[in-house]
ROFIDREN-806815 format. One record per residue: x, y, z of N, C-alpha, C, O in turn. Coordinates in steps of 0.1 Angstrom, whole numbers, plus 5000, padded with zeros to 4 digits. Layout:
N
XYZXYZXYZXYZ
...
END
This chain:
513
500849885000500050005000500950125000502050135006
500450234993501150354992500550465002499350475002
501450535009500950645018501850765015502950755010
501250885018502051005016501851105027500651125032
502951155032502851265043503751375038504451365028
503751485046504551605042505351655054504951645065
506551705050507451765060508251865053507951915042
509351915059510252015054511651985056511951915066
512552035048513952025051514652165049514252245041
515652195058516252325057517052345044517752245040
516952455038517752495026518252635029517552735026
519552645033520052775037519252825050519252755060
518652945049517852995060516352975057515553025065
516052905046514652885043514452735045515252655050
513252685040512852545041512152505028511452585022
512252385025511652325013510652215016510952135025
509552225010508552115013509051985008509551974997
508851885016509251745013508051655013507351645023
507851585002506751495001507351355004508251304997
506851295015507351165020506451055015505251045020
506850975006506050865000506550735006507750705007
505650655011505950525017505250415009504050415007
506050315005505450204998505850075005507050045008
504849995008505049865015504849755005503749744999
505749655005505649544996506049415003507049415010
505249305000505649175006506649114996506349094984
507749075001508849014992509048874995509848804988
508548815006508848675010510148665016510548555019
510848775017512248765024512148855036511148905040
513348865043513448945055513149085052513549135042
512349155061511949285059513249385059514149355066
513149485051514249585051513649715047512549725040
514349825050513949965047514950035038516150025040
514450095028515250175019514750315018513550345017
515650415020515350555019516050615007517250605006
515250674998515850734986515450884985514450924992
516050964977515751104975516751194981516351294987
518051164979519151254983519151274999519251385003
519051165007519151185021520551195026521451135020
520751275036522151285042522251175052521351095053
523451165059523651055068522651045079522250945083
522251165084521251165095519951105091519251035099
519551135078518351075073518450925071517550845074
519550885065519750745063519750665076519250545076
520350715086520350645099518950635106518850565116
517950705100516650705107515950565105514950545112
516450485096515850345095515850275108514750215111
516950275115516950205128516050285139515450215147
516150415138515250485148513850465146513050455155
513450455133511950435130511450305136510450305142
512150195133511750065138511650065153510650015159
512650115160512650105175511550195181510950165190
511450325175510450415181509050365179508250375188
508750305167507350255165507050145174505950135180
507950045176507749935185507549985200506649945207
508450075204508450115218507250215221506950235232
506650265210505450355212504150265212503150325213
504350135210503150055210502550025197501449965196
503250045186502850015173503649905167504649855173
503249855155503949745149504749795137504249885129
505949745136506649785124506449675113506649555116
505949715101505549615091506749525087507849575084
506549395087507549295082507449285067507249175062
507749395061507649405046508849485041509549545049
508949495028509949585022509349725023508249755018
510049815030509549955032510450045023511650055025
509850105013510550205005510050345008508850375007
510950425012510650565015511350655005512550655003
510450734998510950824988510750974993509651004997
511751054993511751194997511751284985512851294979
510651334982510651424970510551574974509951604984
511151664965511751634953513151564954513851594964
513451484945514651394946515951474944517051424947
515851594938517151674935517451764946518451844945
516751774958517051854969517551774980516951674984
518751804985519351724996518551745009518251855013
518251635015517451635028518451625040519251535041
518351725048519351745059518651715073517551765076
519351645081518951625095517851535097517251485087
517451515109516351415113514951485113514051425119
514851595107513551665108512351595101511251615105
512651495092511551425086511251295093510451215088
511851265104511551135111510151115114509551005111
509451215120508051205124507151175112506251095112
507451245101506651235089506751085083505851035078
507951035083508250905079507450795087506850705082
507550815101506850725110505350725108504750615107
504750845106503350855104502950795091501950725089
503850815081503550755067503550595068502750535062
504450545076504550395077503250345085502650245081
502750425094501550385101500350385092499450305093
500350485083499150495074499250385064498250325060
500450365058500650255048500350115054499850035046
500650095067500349965073498949965079498549865086
498150065076496750075081496550065096495550025101
497550115103497450135118496850275121496550305132
496850355111496350495113495550535100496050515089
494450595102493650655091493750805091493350865100
494350855080494551005079494351045065494650965056
493851165062493551205048494851235041495851275047
494951205028496051225020495951355013495551365002
496351465021496351595015497551675020498351635028
497651805015498751885018498451985029499052095030
497351965036496952055046497752035059497752125068
498351925061499051895074500551855071500751775061
501451905078502851865077503351835091502851885101
504451755092504951715104506451735105507151715095
506951775116508351795119508751725132507951715141
509951665132510451615145511351495143511251415134
512351495152513251375153512651275163512151315174
512751145161512251045169513350985178514450945173
513150975191513950895200513550755199512550725194
514350665205514050525204512850485212512250385209
512450565222511250535230510050605224508950595230
510150665212508950725206508750875210507850935205
509650925218509651075221510051155209510851115201
509351265207509651355196510551465201510251545210
511751465195512851565199512751685191512351685179
513251795196513251925188514251915177515151835176
513952005167514752005155515152155152514552245157
516152165143516552305138515552345127515052265119
515352475126514652535115513152525115512552525105
512552515127511152505128510452635123509352625117
511052745126510452875122510452885107509552925100
511652845101511752855086510752755080510152785069
510552635086509552545081508152595082507352585073
507852665093506552725095506252835084505152845079
507252915082507053025071506852955058506053005050
507652855055507452785042506152715041505452705031
505652655052504352595053503252685049502352655041
503252805055502252905052502252945037501252965031
503452955032503652995018503052895008502552934998
503152765011502752665002501252615005500752524998
500652675014499252645017498952545028497852495029
499952505035499752405046499052485057499452595060
498052425063497252495073497552445087497252515097
498052325088498252265101499652205102500152135093
500452235113501752185114501952125128501652185138
502351995128502651925141504151925143504951875134
504551985154505951995157506351945171505451925179
507651925174508051885187507551995198507552115194
507351955210506852045220507852165222507352275224
509152135221510152245223510152345212510652455214
509652305200509652395189508252465187508152545177
507352435196505952485193505852635194505252695185
506452705204506352845205506952915193506553015188
508152865189508852915177508052915165507953015158
507452795162506652785149505352865150504852905140
504852875162503552955164503653105162502653175162
504953155160505153295157504553325144504253445141
504353235135503853255122502253255122501653155126
501653365118500253375119499553295107500253255098
498253275108497553205098498053055096497953005085
498452995107498952865107498652795120499052855131
497952685120497652615133498852525136499152425129
499452545148500652475152500252385164499652435174
500452255163500152165174501452105179502352075172
501552095193502752045199502651895202501551855208
503551815198503551675201504851635209505951665204
504651575220505751525228506151385225507251345229
505351315218505651175215504951135202504051205197
505351025196504750965184503250935187502450965178
502950885198501550855202500750975202499550975198
501251085207500451215208500251265194499251325191
501251255185501051305172499951225165499251285157
499951095167498851005161497451055166496551065158
497351085179496051125185495651265179494451285177
496651355176496251485170495751465156494751525152
496251365149495751335135494451275136493551295127
494251185146492951115146491751195151490651195146
492051275162491051365168491551505170491751545181
491651575159492251715160491451805168491951905174
490151785169489251885176489551875191489051965198
490151765196490451755210491651835215491951845227
492451895205493651965208493552105204492952135193
494152195211494152335208495452385202496552345207
495452465191496652515186497452595196496852665204
498752605195499552675204499452825200499452865189
499252915211499153055209500353125215500953085225
500853235208501953305213501653455214501053515205
502053515225501853655227503153725224504053735232
503253775211504553845207504853965215506053995218
503854045219504054165227504754125241505654195245
504254015247504853975260506253925258507053955267
506553865247507953815244508853935242509953935247
508354035235509254155234509454225247510654265250
508454235255508654295268509554215277510354275284
509454085276510353995285511754005281512653995289
512054035268513454035263514054165264515254175261
513354275267513954405267514754445279515454545279
514754365289515554395301517054375298517454275292
517854475302519254465301519954535312519554645317
521054475317521754525329522854625325523354695333
523054645312524154735307523454865304522354875300
524354975305523855115302524955195298526155185303
524755285288525755375283526355465294527455505293
525555495304526055585315527155515323527855575332
527355385321528455315328529855355323530855325330
529855415311531155445305531555585309530855685306
532655605317533155735321534155785312534955715306
534055925310534955985300534555945286533355905283
535455945277535255905263534055965256533255895249
533856095258532656165253532656165238531656145231
533856175232533956175217533556035212532856025202
533955935218533655795214532155765215531555705207
531555815226530155795228529355875218528255825214
529755995215529156075205529255995191528255995184
530355945188530555865176529655745175529055715165
529555675187528655565187527155605185526455525178
526755715190525455765188525155795173524155755168
526155855167526055885153525955755145525155745135
526855655148526855535141525555465142525055415131
524955455153523655385155522555455148521655395142
522555595149521455675143521455655128520355655122
522555635122522555615107522855475102522955455090
523155385112523455245108524855235102525155145094
525755315107527155325101528055225108527855185120
529055175101530055085107531055175115531255295111
531655115125532455195135533755115139533654995141
534855185139536055125144536655205156536755325154
536955145167537555205178538955175180539355055180
539855275181541255245182541755315195541555425197
542455235203542955285215543755185223543755065220
544555225233545355135241544555045250543355065251
545154935255544454845264543854925276544555005282
542654885280542054955291541355085289540955145298
541255125276540655255273539155245272538455345271
538555125273537055105274536455075260535255095259
537255025251536754995237535654885238534554895233
535954775245535054665246533854705254532654665251
534054775265532954815274531954905266530754885267
532454995258531655085250530855005239529655015238
531554915233530954835222529754755227528754745220
529954695239528854605244527654685248526554635249
527754815250526654905254526054975242524955035243
526654955230526055025219524654955215523755025210
524554825218523354755215522154815223521054815219
522454875234521354935243520855065238519755115243
521455125228520955255223520355235208519955325202
520355105204519755085191518255085191517655055201
517655125180516155125180515554985183516254885179
514454975189513754845191513554775178513254835168
513654645179513354565167511854565164511054565173
511554565151510154535147509854385147510854305147
508654355146508254205146508854145133509254035133
508754215122509354165110510854135111511354025107
511554225117513054205119513254095129514154015127
512454085139512653975149512453845143513253745146
511453825135511153695128512253665118512753545117
512753765111513853745101515053695108515753605104
515453755120516553725127516453585134517353505134
515253565140514953435147515153315137515553215141
514653335125514753225115516253185113516553065112
517153275113518553245111519053165123519753065122
518753215135519253155147518553015149519152925154
517352995144516652865144517352765136517552655140
517852805124518552715115519752665121520152555119
520452755129521652715136521452645149522352595155
520152625153519852565166520252645178520652585188
520152775177520652855188519552915196519752995205
518252875194517152935201516952865214517252745216
516552945224516152895237514652865237513852945233
514252745241512852705241512052795249510852815246
512552855260511752945268511653085262510753155265
512553115253512453245246512653215231513753235226
511553185224511653145210511853255200512053235188
511753375205511853495196513153575199513253615211
513953605189515053695191514453835191514353895180
514153895202513454025203514354135205513854255205
515554115208516554225210517654215199517854105194
518254325196519254325185520354225189520954235200
520754125180521754035183523154105184523454205177
523954055193525354105195526253985194526253905204
526953975184527853855181529353905182529654005176
530153835190531553875192532453755190532953695200
532653705178533553585176534953615179535453735179
535653515183537053525187537953545174537453515163
539053615176539853645164540453525157541053545146
540353415163540953295156539853225147540153125141
538753285145537653225137538153215122538853305117
537653115115537953095101537053185093536053235097
537453195080536553275071535253205069534153275068
535153075069533952995068533053025080531853035079
533653025092532953055104532353195105531353215111
533053285098532653425098531453445088530453515092
531653405076530553435066529653315063528653335057
530053195067529253075065529852975056530853005049
529452855057529952745048529852615055528852595062
530752525053530652395059530052295049529752335038
529952175054529352065045527952095041527552085029
527152145050525752175047525452315044524352365043
526552395043526452545041525552615051524452655048
526052625063525352695074525652845074526752875070
524752925079525053065080526153095090526253025100
526953195088528053225097527753345106526553385108
528753395113528553505123527953635116527153705123
528253655104527753785098526253775096525553875097
525753645094524253635093523653625106522453665108
524253565116523753565130523653705135522953725145
524453795130524453935134523354015126523254135129
522653955117521754025109520754105118520154055127
520554235114519754335121520254365135519554425144
521554335137522254365150523654405148523954485139
524454365157525854415158526854295157526654185163
527854305148528954215148530154285154530654385148
530654245165531754305172533054225170533054105174
533954285164535254215162536354285170536854385166
536554225182537654275191538954225186539054125180
540054305189541354275183541354255168541754155163
540754355162540454355147541654315139541554235130
542854365142543954345134544554205136545454155129
544054125146544553995149543753885141544153775140
542653925135541953835126542853805114543653895110
542653685108543453655096543053745084541853795084
543953775076543753865064542553805056541753885051
542553675054541553615046540153635052539153665045
540053615066538753635072538253785071537053805069
539153875072538754015071538354055057537354125055
538953995047538654035033537253985029536654045021
536853865035535553815031534453895037533253875033
534753995045533754085051533254185041532254255042
534054205030533854315021532454305014531754405012
532054185010530854175003529654195012528754275009
529554135024528354165033528354305037527254365039
529554375040529554515044528954605032528254705035
529254565020528754645009527354615005526554705002
526954485005525754444999524654415009523454415005
524954375021523954335031523554195030522654155036
524254115022524053975021525353905017526353975013
525453775019526653705015526253575007525353515011
526953554997526753434988527853334990528953364988
527453214993528353104995528253004984527152944982
529252984977529252884966530152764969531352774972
529552644970530252524973529852414962528952444954
530452304963530052194954528652154956527952104947
528152164969526852124972525752214967524652184967
526252334963525252434958525652574962526752594968
524852674958525152814961523952864969522752854964
524252934980523152984988523553134992524653164993
522453214994522653354998521953375011520853335013
522753425021522253455034522153605037523053675032
521153645044521053795047522253825057522553745066
522753945056523853985065523954135066524954195063
522854195070522754345071522954375086522054375094
524254395089524654415103525354545105525854605095
525554595117526454705120527754655125527754585136
528854685119530154635123530754725133530854855130
531154675144531954755154533254675156533254565160
534354745152535654685153536454755164536254875166
537254685171538154745181539554695180539754575178
540554785181541954735180542854835187542554945190
544054775190545154865196545854935184545754885173
546455045187547155115176548455045172548955075161
548854945179550054865176550054735184549154725192
550854635181550754505188550954525203550254455210
551754615208551854625222550754715228550454705240
550154795220549054875224549355015228548455095231
550655065228550955195233551555285223552255385227
551355265210551855355200551155485202549955495201
551855595203551355725205550855755219550155865221
551055665229550555695242551355805249552555815247
550755895256551456005262552455975273553356045275
552255865280553155835291553855695290554955675296
553355605282553955475281554655455267554055495257
555855405267556655385255556155265247555855165253
556055285234555755165225557055085223558155135220
556954955225558054865223558154795210558954705208
557254835201557154765188558154825178558354945178
558754745169559554795159558754855147557554815146
559354935139558654985128558054875118556954885113
558954775116558454665108557354585114556454545107
557354575127556254495134554954575133553954515131
555054705134553854785133553254785119552054775117
554254785109553854785095553154645092552054645085
553654535097553054405095551654405102550754345096
551554465113550254465121549154535113548054495112
549554655107548554735101548154685087547154725081
549054605081548754565067547654465067547054425056
547154415079546054325079544754405074543854345069
544754535076543554615073543854685060544554785059
543254625049543354685036542654815034541654835042
543054885024542355015022540854995018539955065024
540554895009539054875006538254835018537054875019
538854765028538154725040537854845048536754865053
538854925051538755045059537755145052537055225060
537755155039536855245032535355205035534455295034
535155085039533755035041533355055056532255035060
534255115064533955145078533755305078534755375076
532555345082532255485080532955575090533355685087
533055525103533455615114534655555121534655435125
535755625121536955585128537155675141537055795140
537355615152537355685165538655645173538855535175
539355745177540455725186540055735201539455835204
540355635209539955635223541255635231541855535233
541555755237542755765246542455695259541355665262
543455675267543255625281542455715289542555835288
541655655297540755735306541555795318542355715324
541455925321542155985331541555945345540455905346
542455965355541955945369540856035373539855995380
540956155368539856255371538556215366537456225372
538556155353537256115347536655995355535455985356
537555905359537055785367536555825380535455775384
537155925387536655965400535456045399534656055409
535256115388534056205386532756125386531656185390
532856005382531655915382530555985374529355965377
530856055363529956115355529856045341530756065333
528855955340528855875328528055935317527955875306
527456055319526756125308525356065307524856005316
524756085295523356045293523255885294524155815290
522055845298521755705299521455655285521155725276
521355515284521055455271519655495267519355515255
518655505276517355545273517255685266516555705257
517955775272517955915267518655915253518055985244
519755845251520355845238519555775228519455815216
518855665232517955595223516855675218516455655206
516355765226515255855221515755945210515055965200
516955995211517556075200517755995188517556045177
518255875190518555785179517255755171517155755159
516155725179514955685173514255805165513655785155
514455925171513956045164514756065150514056095140
516056035150516756045138516355935128516255965116
516155815133515755705124514355735119514055695107
513455795127512155835122512255925110511455905100
513156015110513356105099513756035086513356055075
514655935089515155855077514055765072513955745060
513255705080512155625076511155705067510755655056
510855825071510055915063510755945050510055955039
512055975050512756015038512755905028512655925016
512955775033513155665023511955585021511955475016
510755635025509555565024509255525009509455605000
508955405007508655354994509955294987509855244975
511055284994512255224989512755114998512155105009
513755044994514254935003515354985013515754915021
515655115012516655175021516055195034514955245036
516855155045516355175058516955285066516355355074
518255315063518955415070519955485061520255435050
520655585066521555665058522755585053523255605042
523255495061524455415057524155325045525055285038
522855295042522555205031522055285019521555225010
522255415019521855495007522655454995523855424995
521855444983522555424971523255554966522955664972
524055544956524655674951523655774946523855894948
522555724940521555814936520855884948520556004947
520655804958520055864970520955964977520456064982
522255944977523256034982523156164975523156274981
523056164962522956284954521656364957521656484957
520556284960519356344962519156404976518656514978
519656334986519356365000520556425007520456475019
521756435001522956485008523456615001524656635000
522556694996522956814990523556905001523056915012
524756974998525457055008525257205005525157244994
525257275016525257425015526557465009527557385009
526657585004527857634997529157625006530157585002
528957675019530157665028530457525031531657495034
529457435032529757295035530557235023531457145025
530157265011530857214999532357264999533157184995
532557385003533957435003534757365013535957325010
534157335025534957255035535257115031536357065032
534257055024534456915020535556905009536356815008
535557005000536557014989537957024995538856964991
538057115005539357135012539857005019540956965018
538856935025539256815032539756705022540756635024
538956695011539356595001540756624995541556534993
540956754992542256794986543456774995544456714991
543256815008544456805017544756665022545856635025
543656585024543856455031543856345021544156225025
543556365009543556264998542656155001542956034998
541456185005540356075007539956014994540056074983
539555884994539055814983537655854979537055924987
537155814968535855844964534855774973533755834976
535155654978534255594988534155675001533155685007
535355725005535455805017534655925016533955975025
534655985004533856105001532356075003531656155009
531855964998530455925000530155895015529155935020
531155835021530955805036530755935044529955935053
531556035041531556155048530156225046529556275056
529656215034528356275031527256195039526356255044
527356065039526355985046526356015061525356035068
527556025067527656045081527256195084526556215095
527556285076527056425078525556435077524956505085
524956355068523456345068522856295081521856345086
523556195087523056145100523256245111522356265119
524356325111524556425121523556535120523056585130
523156565108522156665105520756615110519956695116
520556485108519256425113519256435129518156455134
520356405135520356415150520156555155519556575165
520556645147520356795150519056845146518656955149
518256765139516956805135517056895123516056975121
518056895116518356995104517956925091518256805089
517156995083516756945070517956945060518056865051
518857035062520057055053521357025060521457045072
522256975053523656955058524457085059524657145048
524857125071525557245072527057215074527457105075
527857325074529257315076529657245088530557155087
529157265100529557195112529357045111530056965116
528257005104527956865102529056795093529456685096
529556865083530556805074531956805082532656705081
532156905090533456905098533456795108534556725109
532356765114532356655124532456525117533156435122
531856505106531956385098533356355094533856245094
534056465089535356445084536356415096537356345093
536056455108536956425119536856275123537756225130
535856205118535756065121536355975110535955865109
537356025103538055945094539555945098540455975090
539755905110541155905116542155825108543255865105
541755705103542655615096542955665082543955625077
542155755077542455815064543355935066543955985056
543555985078544356105081545756065086546356135094
546355955080547655915083547855905098548855945104
546855835105546855815119548155745124548655775135
548655655115549755565120551055635119552055585125
551155755113552455815111552855915121553756005119
552155915133552456015143553855975150554256045159
END
């Protein structure tokens, strides 16, 4: 007898509908199971799990030839996400379960040997794909229920065991779909113990951080050890605008694919802050591996990617950042296929001015040789630095500043100014795909970054004397536009251009002091 059920398999950060076909045949020989349709190792090994879980859940495993076909056959099936659908298909084919053969119901879940349904990766991506293809009911592991229920117009049922999944199919009216209060999840996730007022001194750096967040600009902090670079970077997330539900679901989908969600908090409701170690590989940073998983740049989508000890990262890892910084996505091409992952993040980099950290320090002598400093700074190519809008020098904090205990404005106060500036940008770019000033196209820069006559003269002088590149020219205009937005000014004035130009330290021969 032939039976058919439906499930999904992860493909990048999305999911693909999988039609699970079960054919039972009497062969007169010992029973065996065959799975076809490009299964990976985890799917192939499900043969043993299926037999043990069915028997231990109180069902019979048919003593026949069991052929399982996973369609479409040209899409690789990854992970144990189709276990539950295959088990239900076997029960239908062996007439232990009566269920309609339609595409209204899909099943996700890994089976344990005792029939328990274990959580899987990518439940949110599967739920989004289910709604897109017209599936109305989704049965998922209990731990994935809240995550999948984030998708509206889809009935999600939680199953803790194979037996419970069978009962849901037999008597669906006795079970209630899982409900999620997104507003409550946002409120629960908004608590944070960090605050910008914890940072003493460094007023210029905090001002630069405010500008960076207000316009979505990338930022690099340069200073000696102990100057507060990491402390400031970790608090920048507290002044970012609150995530929208659309952004939260988009970010949660990526974390779900990587299996990084907490069952108690299925929604990434705050801006992600990712801080990989400087020994990370280029594949770990942008994505890759056997199954082409998203990397740190995608896990930072709609949030912050913090690279501490920036110059200690490998040159190869730093150079692969150029595409996501420019385009907002990253394309990974491997023998297994080509996938594109979203990667619209705010880069915050922090580094010492030299390997020992005291180059240019007013009281401590630098112990690095000229050659050593040159080797250290060659990790940062010109094209990479051109993609970082704001460069900030952070000197050591003085004793007076530490004793003053004056941390300045709180994160809440700064965030209000940032949100006001972002509101102006939202109105400005309405009807386009641009979200903030840092993402303006060249045509948008020409349209929205018109300079007053005195501002044009200042920018011309800056370009001529400091030899900025064409990309740096555009960056200055974008940053000046953000500074004007923070000031509530419709037009970019001379002070806005001057302040923007001051934030190009690495273009002003910073290393040659």
